[in-house]
ZADO-1210 file (C-alpha; in nm, 4 decimals, padded with zeros to 6 digits):
<atoms>
<atom x="01.3168" y="-00.3704" z="-02.2494" code="UNK" pos="1"/>
<atom x="01.2226" y="-00.4558" z="-01.8900" code="UNK" pos="2"/>
<atom x="01.5838" y="-00.4270" z="-01.7793" code="UNK" pos="3"/>
<atom x="01.6077" y="-00.0842" z="-01.9395" code="UNK" pos="4"/>
<atom x="01.2874" y="00.0329" z="-01.7692" code="UNK" pos="5"/>
<atom x="01.4114" y="-00.1055" z="-01.4371" code="UNK" pos="6"/>
<atom x="01.7283" y="00.0985" z="-01.4895" code="UNK" pos="7"/>
<atom x="01.5181" y="00.4102" z="-01.5461" code="UNK" pos="8"/>
<atom x="01.3285" y="00.3484" z="-01.2208" code="UNK" pos="9"/>
<atom x="01.6490" y="00.2910" z="-01.0277" code="UNK" pos="10"/>
<atom x="01.7987" y="00.6086" z="-01.1732" code="UNK" pos="11"/>
<atom x="01.5151" y="00.8284" z="-01.0483" code="UNK" pos="12"/>
<atom x="01.5108" y="00.6497" z="-00.7111" code="UNK" pos="13"/>
<atom x="01.8783" y="00.7296" z="-00.6595" code="UNK" pos="14"/>
<atom x="01.8296" y="01.0862" z="-00.7842" code="UNK" pos="15"/>
<atom x="01.5467" y="01.1128" z="-00.5294" code="UNK" pos="16"/>
<atom x="01.7909" y="01.0235" z="-00.2514" code="UNK" pos="17"/>
<atom x="02.0306" y="01.2899" z="-00.3787" code="UNK" pos="18"/>
<atom x="01.7498" y="01.5473" z="-00.3886" code="UNK" pos="19"/>
<atom x="01.6830" y="01.4857" z="-00.0201" code="UNK" pos="20"/>
<atom x="02.0481" y="01.5541" z="00.0594" code="UNK" pos="21"/>
<atom x="02.0817" y="01.8752" z="-00.1459" code="UNK" pos="22"/>
<atom x="01.7341" y="02.0190" z="-00.0864" code="UNK" pos="23"/>
<atom x="01.6043" y="01.9738" z="-00.4408" code="UNK" pos="24"/>
<atom x="01.2663" y="01.8495" z="-00.5636" code="UNK" pos="25"/>
<atom x="01.2741" y="01.5196" z="-00.7507" code="UNK" pos="26"/>
<atom x="00.9470" y="01.6132" z="-00.9223" code="UNK" pos="27"/>
<atom x="01.1240" y="01.9052" z="-01.0898" code="UNK" pos="28"/>
<atom x="01.4055" y="01.6771" z="-01.1995" code="UNK" pos="29"/>
<atom x="01.1764" y="01.4063" z="-01.3399" code="UNK" pos="30"/>
<atom x="00.9609" y="01.6660" z="-01.5177" code="UNK" pos="31"/>
<atom x="01.2656" y="01.8308" z="-01.6694" code="UNK" pos="32"/>
<atom x="01.4318" y="01.5196" z="-01.8043" code="UNK" pos="33"/>
<atom x="01.0952" y="01.3746" z="-01.9060" code="UNK" pos="34"/>
<atom x="01.0420" y="01.6674" z="-02.1436" code="UNK" pos="35"/>
<atom x="01.3369" y="01.5415" z="-02.3453" code="UNK" pos="36"/>
<atom x="01.1799" y="01.3435" z="-02.6293" code="UNK" pos="37"/>
<atom x="01.4713" y="01.1005" z="-02.6264" code="UNK" pos="38"/>
<atom x="01.3838" y="01.0022" z="-02.2692" code="UNK" pos="39"/>
<atom x="01.0114" y="01.0502" z="-02.2108" code="UNK" pos="40"/>
<atom x="00.8262" y="01.0972" z="-01.8841" code="UNK" pos="41"/>
<atom x="00.7265" y="00.7390" z="-01.8037" code="UNK" pos="42"/>
<atom x="00.8988" y="00.5362" z="-01.5296" code="UNK" pos="43"/>
<atom x="01.0469" y="00.8506" z="-01.3737" code="UNK" pos="44"/>
<atom x="00.8505" y="00.8426" z="-01.0488" code="UNK" pos="45"/>
<atom x="01.0428" y="00.7587" z="-00.7302" code="UNK" pos="46"/>
<atom x="00.9105" y="00.4850" z="-00.5081" code="UNK" pos="47"/>
<atom x="01.0032" y="00.2126" z="-00.2606" code="UNK" pos="48"/>
<atom x="01.1541" y="-00.0134" z="-00.5294" code="UNK" pos="49"/>
<atom x="01.0152" y="-00.2151" z="-00.8176" code="UNK" pos="50"/>
<atom x="00.8654" y="-00.5626" z="-00.7803" code="UNK" pos="51"/>
<atom x="00.6293" y="-00.7939" z="-00.9648" code="UNK" pos="52"/>
<atom x="00.6884" y="-01.0910" z="-01.1874" code="UNK" pos="53"/>
<atom x="00.8797" y="-00.9220" z="-01.4711" code="UNK" pos="54"/>
<atom x="01.1369" y="-00.6620" z="-01.3686" code="UNK" pos="55"/>
<atom x="01.3106" y="-00.8647" z="-01.0916" code="UNK" pos="56"/>
<atom x="01.3098" y="-01.1836" z="-01.2987" code="UNK" pos="57"/>
<atom x="01.4222" y="-01.0238" z="-01.6235" code="UNK" pos="58"/>
<atom x="01.7030" y="-00.8159" z="-01.4743" code="UNK" pos="59"/>
<atom x="01.8410" y="-01.1237" z="-01.2988" code="UNK" pos="60"/>
<atom x="01.8095" y="-01.3327" z="-01.6146" code="UNK" pos="61"/>
<atom x="01.9941" y="-01.0745" z="-01.8237" code="UNK" pos="62"/>
<atom x="02.2707" y="-01.0454" z="-01.5651" code="UNK" pos="63"/>
<atom x="02.3092" y="-01.4251" z="-01.5533" code="UNK" pos="64"/>
<atom x="02.3234" y="-01.4550" z="-01.9317" code="UNK" pos="65"/>
<atom x="02.5876" y="-01.1816" z="-01.9508" code="UNK" pos="66"/>
<atom x="02.7948" y="-01.3504" z="-01.6808" code="UNK" pos="67"/>
<atom x="02.7681" y="-01.6898" z="-01.8514" code="UNK" pos="68"/>
<atom x="02.9130" y="-01.5392" z="-02.1680" code="UNK" pos="69"/>
<atom x="03.1770" y="-01.3371" z="-01.9846" code="UNK" pos="70"/>
<atom x="03.0236" y="-01.0076" z="-02.0903" code="UNK" pos="71"/>
<atom x="02.9099" y="-00.8611" z="-01.7573" code="UNK" pos="72"/>
<atom x="02.6475" y="-00.5874" z="-01.7510" code="UNK" pos="73"/>
<atom x="02.7622" y="-00.3841" z="-01.4533" code="UNK" pos="74"/>
<atom x="02.4810" y="-00.1305" z="-01.4952" code="UNK" pos="75"/>
<atom x="02.2092" y="-00.3955" z="-01.4649" code="UNK" pos="76"/>
<atom x="02.3985" y="-00.5646" z="-01.1824" code="UNK" pos="77"/>
<atom x="02.3857" y="-00.2353" z="-00.9950" code="UNK" pos="78"/>
<atom x="02.0134" y="-00.1961" z="-01.0713" code="UNK" pos="79"/>
<atom x="01.9435" y="-00.5328" z="-00.9082" code="UNK" pos="80"/>
<atom x="02.1575" y="-00.4495" z="-00.6045" code="UNK" pos="81"/>
<atom x="02.0251" y="-00.0950" z="-00.5650" code="UNK" pos="82"/>
<atom x="01.6616" y="-00.2034" z="-00.5879" code="UNK" pos="83"/>
<atom x="01.7088" y="-00.4849" z="-00.3362" code="UNK" pos="84"/>
<atom x="01.8766" y="-00.2500" z="-00.0895" code="UNK" pos="85"/>
<atom x="01.6041" y="00.0095" z="-00.1348" code="UNK" pos="86"/>
<atom x="01.3264" y="-00.2354" z="-00.0483" code="UNK" pos="87"/>
<atom x="01.5224" y="-00.3679" z="00.2493" code="UNK" pos="88"/>
<atom x="01.5903" y="-00.0231" z="00.3947" code="UNK" pos="89"/>
<atom x="01.2741" y="00.1806" z="00.3401" code="UNK" pos="90"/>
<atom x="01.1587" y="00.0883" z="00.6916" code="UNK" pos="91"/>
<atom x="01.4287" y="00.3219" z="00.8269" code="UNK" pos="92"/>
<atom x="01.2470" y="00.6242" z="00.6846" code="UNK" pos="93"/>
<atom x="00.9429" y="00.5281" z="00.8904" code="UNK" pos="94"/>
<atom x="01.1487" y="00.4889" z="01.2079" code="UNK" pos="95"/>
<atom x="01.2796" y="00.8428" z="01.1619" code="UNK" pos="96"/>
<atom x="00.9334" y="00.9994" z="01.1977" code="UNK" pos="97"/>
<atom x="00.7742" y="00.7770" z="01.4619" code="UNK" pos="98"/>
<atom x="00.7619" y="00.9224" z="01.8139" code="UNK" pos="99"/>
<atom x="01.0337" y="00.7581" z="02.0213" code="UNK" pos="100"/>
<atom x="00.8551" y="00.7956" z="02.3560" code="UNK" pos="101"/>
<atom x="00.5926" y="00.5231" z="02.3110" code="UNK" pos="102"/>
<atom x="00.6337" y="00.1604" z="02.4117" code="UNK" pos="103"/>
<atom x="00.3538" y="00.0247" z="02.1953" code="UNK" pos="104"/>
<atom x="00.3460" y="00.1548" z="01.8414" code="UNK" pos="105"/>
<atom x="00.1127" y="00.0804" z="01.5531" code="UNK" pos="106"/>
<atom x="00.1697" y="00.1486" z="01.1833" code="UNK" pos="107"/>
<atom x="-00.1070" y="00.1664" z="00.9227" code="UNK" pos="108"/>
<atom x="-00.0050" y="00.0550" z="00.5740" code="UNK" pos="109"/>
<atom x="-00.2032" y="00.1379" z="00.2605" code="UNK" pos="110"/>
<atom x="-00.1124" y="-00.0870" z="-00.0316" code="UNK" pos="111"/>
<atom x="00.0432" y="-00.4331" z="-00.0262" code="UNK" pos="112"/>
<atom x="00.0686" y="-00.5286" z="-00.3942" code="UNK" pos="113"/>
<atom x="00.3687" y="-00.4264" z="-00.6031" code="UNK" pos="114"/>
<atom x="00.1543" y="-00.1917" z="-00.8145" code="UNK" pos="115"/>
<atom x="-00.2131" y="-00.0841" z="-00.8318" code="UNK" pos="116"/>
<atom x="-00.4893" y="-00.2677" z="-01.0169" code="UNK" pos="117"/>
<atom x="-00.3577" y="-00.6147" z="-00.9383" code="UNK" pos="118"/>
<atom x="-00.3534" y="-00.8650" z="-00.6528" code="UNK" pos="119"/>
<atom x="00.0066" y="-00.9605" z="-00.7380" code="UNK" pos="120"/>
<atom x="00.2336" y="-00.9595" z="-00.4342" code="UNK" pos="121"/>
<atom x="00.5445" y="-01.1027" z="-00.5995" code="UNK" pos="122"/>
<atom x="00.8571" y="-00.9115" z="-00.4943" code="UNK" pos="123"/>
<atom x="00.6408" y="-00.6335" z="-00.3557" code="UNK" pos="124"/>
<atom x="00.8167" y="-00.3857" z="-00.1230" code="UNK" pos="125"/>
<atom x="00.5605" y="-00.4841" z="00.1422" code="UNK" pos="126"/>
<atom x="00.7246" y="-00.8280" z="00.1675" code="UNK" pos="127"/>
<atom x="01.0401" y="-00.6599" z="00.2981" code="UNK" pos="128"/>
<atom x="00.8779" y="-00.3768" z="00.4907" code="UNK" pos="129"/>
<atom x="00.6226" y="-00.5648" z="00.6994" code="UNK" pos="130"/>
<atom x="00.8574" y="-00.8267" z="00.8538" code="UNK" pos="131"/>
<atom x="01.1120" y="-00.5536" z="00.9307" code="UNK" pos="132"/>
<atom x="00.8542" y="-00.3422" z="01.1141" code="UNK" pos="133"/>
<atom x="00.7261" y="-00.6424" z="01.3069" code="UNK" pos="134"/>
<atom x="01.0817" y="-00.7282" z="01.4057" code="UNK" pos="135"/>
<atom x="01.1043" y="-00.3739" z="01.5426" code="UNK" pos="136"/>
<atom x="00.8032" y="-00.4534" z="01.7675" code="UNK" pos="137"/>
<atom x="00.5428" y="-00.2580" z="01.5701" code="UNK" pos="138"/>
<atom x="00.1865" y="-00.3746" z="01.5349" code="UNK" pos="139"/>
<atom x="00.0457" y="-00.3309" z="01.1868" code="UNK" pos="140"/>
<atom x="-00.2911" y="-00.2371" z="01.0421" code="UNK" pos="141"/>
<atom x="-00.3044" y="-00.2959" z="00.6661" code="UNK" pos="142"/>
<atom x="-00.5364" y="-00.2485" z="00.3706" code="UNK" pos="143"/>
<atom x="-00.5166" y="-00.3154" z="-00.0023" code="UNK" pos="144"/>
<atom x="-00.8147" y="-00.2958" z="-00.2419" code="UNK" pos="145"/>
<atom x="-00.7255" y="-00.6237" z="-00.4170" code="UNK" pos="146"/>
<atom x="-00.4347" y="-00.7866" z="-00.2380" code="UNK" pos="147"/>
<atom x="-00.5716" y="-00.8866" z="00.1024" code="UNK" pos="148"/>
<atom x="-00.6244" y="-01.2541" z="00.0184" code="UNK" pos="149"/>
<atom x="-00.2738" y="-01.2894" z="-00.1238" code="UNK" pos="150"/>
<atom x="-00.1238" y="-01.0950" z="00.1649" code="UNK" pos="151"/>
<atom x="-00.2718" y="-01.3348" z="00.4186" code="UNK" pos="152"/>
<atom x="-00.0903" y="-01.6199" z="00.2395" code="UNK" pos="153"/>
<atom x="00.2436" y="-01.4404" z="00.2423" code="UNK" pos="154"/>
<atom x="00.2136" y="-01.3247" z="00.6033" code="UNK" pos="155"/>
<atom x="00.0398" y="-01.6279" z="00.7542" code="UNK" pos="156"/>
<atom x="00.3170" y="-01.6730" z="01.0093" code="UNK" pos="157"/>
<atom x="00.2798" y="-01.3110" z="01.1209" code="UNK" pos="158"/>
<atom x="-00.0996" y="-01.3016" z="01.1436" code="UNK" pos="159"/>
<atom x="-00.1041" y="-01.2286" z="01.5183" code="UNK" pos="160"/>
<atom x="00.0866" y="-00.9052" z="01.4541" code="UNK" pos="161"/>
<atom x="-00.1262" y="-00.7810" z="01.1621" code="UNK" pos="162"/>
<atom x="-00.4810" y="-00.6456" z="01.1588" code="UNK" pos="163"/>
<atom x="-00.6425" y="-00.6648" z="00.8148" code="UNK" pos="164"/>
<atom x="-00.8716" y="-00.3646" z="00.7725" code="UNK" pos="165"/>
<atom x="-01.1730" y="-00.2924" z="00.5519" code="UNK" pos="166"/>
<atom x="-01.0722" y="00.0516" z="00.4252" code="UNK" pos="167"/>
<atom x="-00.8080" y="00.3260" z="00.4624" code="UNK" pos="168"/>
<atom x="-00.9860" y="00.4943" z="00.7530" code="UNK" pos="169"/>
<atom x="-01.0026" y="00.1781" z="00.9605" code="UNK" pos="170"/>
<atom x="-00.6343" y="00.1328" z="00.8827" code="UNK" pos="171"/>
<atom x="-00.5566" y="00.4771" z="01.0231" code="UNK" pos="172"/>
<atom x="-00.7508" y="00.4224" z="01.3467" code="UNK" pos="173"/>
<atom x="-00.5185" y="00.4469" z="01.6486" code="UNK" pos="174"/>
<atom x="-00.2101" y="00.4216" z="01.4268" code="UNK" pos="175"/>
<atom x="00.1006" y="00.6232" z="01.5051" code="UNK" pos="176"/>
<atom x="00.1740" y="00.6726" z="01.1349" code="UNK" pos="177"/>
<atom x="00.0049" y="00.6006" z="00.8044" code="UNK" pos="178"/>
<atom x="00.2245" y="00.4668" z="00.5235" code="UNK" pos="179"/>
<atom x="00.1228" y="00.4855" z="00.1562" code="UNK" pos="180"/>
<atom x="00.3080" y="00.2025" z="-00.0147" code="UNK" pos="181"/>
<atom x="00.1115" y="00.1420" z="-00.3382" code="UNK" pos="182"/>
<atom x="-00.0361" y="00.4194" z="-00.5538" code="UNK" pos="183"/>
<atom x="-00.3949" y="00.2980" z="-00.5800" code="UNK" pos="184"/>
<atom x="-00.6280" y="00.5709" z="-00.7097" code="UNK" pos="185"/>
<atom x="-00.8379" y="00.5125" z="-00.3995" code="UNK" pos="186"/>
<atom x="-00.5517" y="00.6530" z="-00.1918" code="UNK" pos="187"/>
<atom x="-00.5214" y="00.9702" z="-00.3999" code="UNK" pos="188"/>
<atom x="-00.8453" y="01.1185" z="-00.2732" code="UNK" pos="189"/>
<atom x="-00.8523" y="01.0399" z="00.0969" code="UNK" pos="190"/>
<atom x="-01.0545" y="01.2496" z="00.3382" code="UNK" pos="191"/>
<atom x="-00.7486" y="01.3891" z="00.5120" code="UNK" pos="192"/>
<atom x="-00.9473" y="01.5434" z="00.7967" code="UNK" pos="193"/>
<atom x="-01.0970" y="01.2023" z="00.8699" code="UNK" pos="194"/>
<atom x="-00.7503" y="01.0474" z="00.8502" code="UNK" pos="195"/>
<atom x="-00.6170" y="01.3156" z="01.0818" code="UNK" pos="196"/>
<atom x="-00.8853" y="01.2477" z="01.3396" code="UNK" pos="197"/>
<atom x="-00.8236" y="00.8731" z="01.3249" code="UNK" pos="198"/>
<atom x="-00.4469" y="00.8755" z="01.3763" code="UNK" pos="199"/>
<atom x="-00.2819" y="00.8784" z="01.7165" code="UNK" pos="200"/>
<atom x="-00.0084" y="01.0932" z="01.5654" code="UNK" pos="201"/>
<atom x="-00.0545" y="01.3071" z="01.2567" code="UNK" pos="202"/>
<atom x="00.2183" y="01.1307" z="01.0594" code="UNK" pos="203"/>
<atom x="00.1975" y="01.0264" z="00.6933" code="UNK" pos="204"/>
<atom x="00.4828" y="00.8542" z="00.5125" code="UNK" pos="205"/>
<atom x="00.4096" y="00.8737" z="00.1405" code="UNK" pos="206"/>
<atom x="00.6370" y="00.6461" z="-00.0632" code="UNK" pos="207"/>
<atom x="00.4545" y="00.7412" z="-00.3851" code="UNK" pos="208"/>
<atom x="00.4573" y="01.1226" z="-00.3561" code="UNK" pos="209"/>
<atom x="00.0807" y="01.1355" z="-00.3986" code="UNK" pos="210"/>
<atom x="00.0173" y="01.4420" z="-00.1839" code="UNK" pos="211"/>
<atom x="00.1472" y="01.7975" z="-00.1703" code="UNK" pos="212"/>
<atom x="00.3944" y="01.8491" z="00.1156" code="UNK" pos="213"/>
<atom x="00.2994" y="02.2118" z="00.1740" code="UNK" pos="214"/>
<atom x="-00.0724" y="02.1358" z="00.1983" code="UNK" pos="215"/>
<atom x="-00.0290" y="01.8485" z="00.4422" code="UNK" pos="216"/>
<atom x="00.2162" y="02.0413" z="00.6564" code="UNK" pos="217"/>
<atom x="-00.0319" y="02.3302" z="00.6709" code="UNK" pos="218"/>
<atom x="-00.2965" y="02.0861" z="00.7941" code="UNK" pos="219"/>
<atom x="-00.0708" y="01.9885" z="01.0823" code="UNK" pos="220"/>
<atom x="00.0617" y="01.6602" z="00.9472" code="UNK" pos="221"/>
<atom x="00.4197" y="01.5475" z="00.9821" code="UNK" pos="222"/>
<atom x="00.4571" y="01.4439" z="00.6197" code="UNK" pos="223"/>
<atom x="00.7447" y="01.2503" z="00.4674" code="UNK" pos="224"/>
<atom x="00.7711" y="01.1824" z="00.0948" code="UNK" pos="225"/>
<atom x="01.0581" y="01.0946" z="-00.1391" code="UNK" pos="226"/>
<atom x="01.3010" y="01.3518" z="-00.2761" code="UNK" pos="227"/>
<atom x="01.0943" y="01.6566" z="-00.1790" code="UNK" pos="228"/>
<atom x="01.1022" y="01.9261" z="00.0855" code="UNK" pos="229"/>
<atom x="00.7905" y="02.0412" z="00.2713" code="UNK" pos="230"/>
<atom x="00.7743" y="02.3654" z="00.0695" code="UNK" pos="231"/>
<atom x="00.7837" y="02.1923" z="-00.2705" code="UNK" pos="232"/>
</atoms>
């Protein structure tokens, strides 16, 4: 069951990439196919890649069992590969929207756990994203409602490059972009004017498609989400 759900997530993530290329809206696609009773609407939301204790472990276990019995599951093998590559490469989307003319750059990251309502960091996209950004000479300001203690364990060797903040607004202060990585409810109702006034550059990278592109663009933000155009 977990391998099937992971396949569903990977499907919509890859469709999201296609939507960006052809100018479509992944929300329309996921809504449309979700109305089919044979499919359902759950697990059709694009994101930075799945993590946690179950999906990565169970997909790998199923692939290994199939290989041991010479009955390879190429679909699940691709799911594992596609998800790994997605988590490793999401940092590139951030680089595309950061001003190139600054020597010192700071990124604010909202959400460190692999999903909301947990402190679980296992296989979280943040474990790939944060070291990549630090390697690119960014300083980071981060906040997670539940995962700060766990994050400090995972990133103990990078502590001099990371500022752990008390809330989303402190995270945005003097940052050149604000990245939404985990879809905590707390991040769905941000005071966007306050965020705007805190940022050095009005840039939001929303890996969970929480906000409306048209509304944020109208406010003056440079807003990047997944599989959507600014007028969607």
